[in-house]
C-alpha positions as CSV (number, residue, x, y, z in Angstrom):
1,M,-0.2,-0.2,-0.1
2,I,1.1,3.4,-0.9
3,K,1.4,5.5,2.3
4,K,0.7,9.2,3.0
5,D,3.8,9.8,4.4
6,Q,5.4,8.7,1.1
7,L,4.1,12.1,-0.4
8,S,5.6,15.4,0.5
9,T,2.7,16.8,-2.8
10,T,0.1,15.7,-3.8
11,N,-1.5,15.5,-7.5
12,P,-5.1,16.7,-6.5
13,E,-5.9,14.2,-10.1
14,V,-4.7,11.0,-8.9
15,E,-7.4,9.2,-7.6
16,N,-6.2,5.5,-7.7
17,L,-2.4,5.9,-5.8
18,E,-2.7,2.1,-5.8
19,E,-2.2,1.7,-9.8
20,L,1.2,2.6,-9.9
21,L,2.3,-0.1,-7.6
22,Q,2.3,-2.2,-10.7
23,L,4.9,-0.1,-12.4
24,Q,7.0,0.5,-9.5
25,D,7.0,-3.7,-9.6
26,D,7.7,-3.6,-13.5
27,I,11.0,-1.7,-13.1
28,G,12.2,-3.4,-9.5
29,Y,11.7,0.0,-7.6
30,T,9.3,1.1,-4.5
31,F,9.4,4.6,-4.1
32,K,9.8,6.3,-0.2
33,K,8.1,9.8,-1.7
34,I,5.5,9.0,-4.3
35,D,5.4,12.6,-5.3
36,L,8.9,11.7,-7.3
37,L,7.6,9.4,-9.3
38,I,3.7,11.4,-10.2
39,Q,5.9,14.6,-10.7
40,A,8.0,12.1,-13.1
41,L,5.2,10.9,-15.0
42,T,3.8,14.6,-15.1
43,H,3.6,15.9,-18.8
44,K,3.7,20.0,-19.2
45,S,0.2,19.4,-21.2
46,Y,-1.0,18.2,-17.8
47,A,1.0,20.7,-15.5
48,H,-0.5,23.5,-17.4
49,E,-3.9,22.4,-17.7
50,N,-3.3,21.7,-13.5
51,N,-1.1,24.4,-12.2
52,G,1.5,21.8,-11.1
53,E,4.6,20.9,-11.6
54,N,6.1,18.8,-15.0
55,N,8.5,16.4,-15.6
56,E,11.1,18.5,-17.4
57,R,13.2,19.5,-14.7
58,L,13.7,15.3,-14.1
59,E,14.1,15.1,-17.4
60,F,17.2,17.3,-17.9
61,L,19.2,15.1,-14.8
62,G,17.7,11.9,-15.9
63,D,19.1,12.8,-19.4
64,A,22.7,13.5,-17.6
65,I,22.0,10.2,-15.7
66,L,21.4,7.9,-18.1
67,Q,24.4,9.2,-20.5
68,F,27.0,8.5,-17.8
69,V,25.7,5.3,-16.5
70,I,25.0,4.1,-20.3
71,S,29.3,5.7,-21.0
72,D,30.2,3.7,-17.8
73,H,28.9,0.7,-19.1
74,L,30.1,0.7,-22.5
75,M,33.7,1.7,-21.6
76,T,34.1,-1.4,-19.4
77,S,32.3,-3.8,-20.9
78,Y,33.9,-2.8,-24.8
79,P,37.9,-2.0,-24.3
80,E,38.4,-2.3,-27.4
81,L,35.9,0.4,-29.2
82,P,37.8,3.7,-29.9
83,E,35.8,7.3,-28.6
84,G,33.5,7.7,-32.1
85,M,32.5,3.9,-31.9
86,L,31.4,4.0,-28.5
87,S,29.5,7.7,-29.2
88,K,27.6,5.3,-31.8
89,F,27.5,2.8,-30.1
90,R,25.7,5.3,-27.2
91,A,23.4,7.2,-29.5
92,V,21.5,4.0,-30.7
93,L,20.8,3.5,-27.1
94,V,19.5,6.6,-26.0
95,S,17.8,7.9,-29.0
96,E,14.7,9.2,-29.1
97,K,13.2,6.4,-30.6
98,G,15.3,3.6,-28.4
99,L,14.1,5.4,-25.6
100,S,10.4,5.1,-26.0
101,T,11.0,2.0,-27.3
102,L,11.7,0.8,-23.7
103,A,9.3,2.8,-22.5
104,Q,6.1,0.6,-24.4
105,K,7.9,-2.3,-22.7
106,I,7.1,-1.1,-19.0
107,N,4.1,0.2,-20.3
108,L,4.8,3.4,-19.2
109,G,2.2,5.5,-21.6
110,K,-0.5,4.0,-19.5
111,Y,0.4,5.7,-16.2
112,L,1.6,9.0,-17.8
113,F,-0.9,12.1,-16.3
114,I,-1.1,14.4,-20.1
115,G,-3.7,17.6,-21.1
116,K,-6.8,16.6,-22.7
117,G,-5.5,17.8,-26.2
118,E,-2.6,15.2,-26.0
119,E,-5.3,12.6,-24.8
120,I,-7.1,13.4,-27.9
121,T,-4.1,13.2,-30.2
122,K,-2.6,10.0,-28.4
123,G,0.4,11.4,-26.6
124,R,0.3,8.3,-24.2
125,E,1.8,6.6,-27.6
126,K,3.9,10.0,-29.0
127,T,7.7,8.9,-29.2
128,S,8.9,12.5,-27.6
129,I,6.6,12.6,-24.4
130,L,7.5,8.5,-24.1
131,S,11.2,9.3,-24.3
132,D,11.0,12.4,-21.6
133,A,9.4,10.6,-19.0
134,L,11.3,7.7,-19.0
135,E,14.6,10.0,-19.0
136,A,12.4,11.8,-15.7
137,L,11.8,8.2,-14.1
138,F,15.5,7.9,-13.7
139,S,16.1,10.9,-12.4
140,A,13.1,10.3,-10.0
141,I,14.5,7.0,-9.1
142,F,17.7,8.4,-8.7
143,L,16.8,11.4,-6.2
144,D,14.5,9.1,-4.1
145,S,17.6,6.6,-3.7
146,R,20.9,8.5,-3.7
147,Q,21.0,9.5,0.0
148,E,21.3,6.2,1.1
149,F,23.1,4.3,-2.6
150,G,24.5,7.2,-4.5
151,I,24.1,6.3,-8.0
152,T,24.5,2.4,-7.7
153,L,21.1,2.1,-7.5
154,T,20.2,3.9,-10.2
155,A,23.0,2.6,-12.8
156,D,21.7,-1.1,-11.6
157,L,18.3,-0.5,-12.3
158,I,19.0,1.1,-15.8
159,K,21.7,-1.7,-17.0
160,I,18.3,-4.2,-15.7
161,L,16.2,-2.9,-18.1
162,F,18.2,-2.0,-21.1
163,K,20.0,-5.0,-20.8
164,E,18.3,-6.4,-24.1
165,E,18.7,-3.2,-25.8
166,I,22.2,-3.0,-25.3
167,F,22.1,-6.8,-27.0
168,L,20.4,-6.0,-29.7
169,A,22.2,-2.5,-30.1
170,E,25.4,-4.7,-30.4
171,E,24.0,-6.2,-33.2
172,T,23.0,-3.7,-35.3
173,F,25.9,-1.6,-34.6
174,A,28.3,-4.6,-35.7
175,T,26.4,-4.4,-38.8
176,I,27.2,-1.2,-39.4
177,D,29.9,1.1,-38.1
178,Y,32.8,-1.1,-37.8
179,K,33.0,-0.7,-41.6
180,T,32.0,2.6,-41.4
181,D,34.2,4.1,-39.0
182,F,37.3,2.4,-40.2
183,Q,36.5,3.8,-43.9
184,E,36.5,7.1,-42.2
185,Y,39.7,6.7,-39.9
186,V,41.9,6.0,-43.7
187,Q,39.5,8.9,-45.2
188,K,40.7,11.3,-42.1
189,N,44.5,10.4,-41.7
190,R,45.0,9.9,-45.8
191,L,46.4,6.1,-45.6
192,G,45.4,5.0,-48.6
193,T,42.9,3.3,-51.1
194,L,41.2,0.6,-48.5
195,S,39.5,-2.6,-49.6
196,Y,38.6,-6.1,-48.3
197,K,39.5,-8.9,-50.7
198,V,38.1,-13.2,-49.3
199,I,41.4,-14.8,-49.2
200,E,39.4,-18.6,-47.9
201,E,36.8,-19.7,-48.0
202,K,36.0,-22.9,-45.7
203,G,33.4,-25.4,-45.5
204,P,30.5,-27.5,-47.3
205,D,27.8,-24.5,-49.2
206,H,25.4,-25.3,-46.6
207,D,27.8,-24.1,-43.4
208,K,30.6,-22.3,-45.4
209,E,32.8,-19.9,-43.7
210,F,34.5,-16.9,-45.1
211,V,37.8,-15.5,-44.4
212,T,38.7,-11.9,-45.7
213,A,41.6,-10.0,-45.3
214,L,41.6,-6.0,-44.9
215,L,43.9,-3.8,-47.0
216,I,45.2,-0.8,-47.3
217,E,47.2,0.3,-50.5
218,D,47.7,-4.1,-50.7
219,R,48.8,-4.6,-47.5
220,I,46.7,-6.5,-45.2
221,Y,45.8,-4.9,-42.0
222,G,43.2,-7.5,-40.5
223,I,41.4,-10.7,-41.3
224,G,38.4,-11.8,-40.2
225,T,36.1,-14.3,-40.2
226,G,32.3,-15.1,-41.0
227,K,29.9,-17.0,-42.0
228,S,28.5,-14.4,-44.5
229,K,31.2,-12.1,-45.9
230,K,29.6,-9.1,-44.6
231,N,30.2,-10.5,-40.8
232,S,33.9,-11.6,-42.3
233,E,34.9,-7.8,-43.5
234,Q,33.2,-6.7,-40.1
235,N,35.9,-8.8,-38.4
236,A,37.9,-7.9,-40.4
237,A,38.0,-3.8,-39.4
238,I,37.4,-4.9,-35.5
239,N,41.4,-6.6,-36.0
240,A,42.7,-3.8,-38.1
241,F,41.4,-1.5,-35.5
242,K,43.2,-3.0,-33.0
243,K,46.3,-3.4,-35.1
244,I,46.8,0.6,-35.6
245,K,45.8,0.9,-31.6
246,Q,49.1,-1.4,-31.4
247,L,51.3,0.4,-34.1
248,D,50.0,3.4,-32.4
249,E,51.3,2.9,-29.1
250,T,55.0,1.4,-30.4
């Protein structure tokens, strides 16, 4: 049960605070001060109609918290990636679309307080409103728990909620950014003409494995294997990045 001492300010339109128990169960956190959760869920359209606080300030802090937590996780989990690639990986996760997708998975739109106009125009399903509310929610969790746990509890919850998204983003990232980033690196540093060449094919036709070399001016910088030519090229680009990093350190 939500108790009165959890509330420092109450929203007069919230008739059934017990509904918020389900959201707290879904995110794995129970608020000490439920008014922080209510503010995180309050869109400016609703606040304007009811002369109350909206979630924009919480969203501001939540964005910074999310950027920090995801950046720290990627730095630790992918020590081989250079800064540019880490930034693109993070962008996939914390984009407006990515956040709204995660918000939909926890059914966040159901609990939002939105104005009558937004209700009519399906504001509960809007990407921008959902992503902003999710950032505000992370901020509210931090403010409610920081005295006892600092950033640790909030960071752990974010990583749990983002676990599947991180896995999916890794797959997307692996098929796009390694080759793209290496091409940009080669062009930026004027290293020469980049090309990929299949140097070996292993196994039967139904289970073939490709071995591909990444070359710059006919010099091999990386070799990668994969079940498709595209995957073998991606792995060749990864290994080429590692080789260049080693050369830079010597």
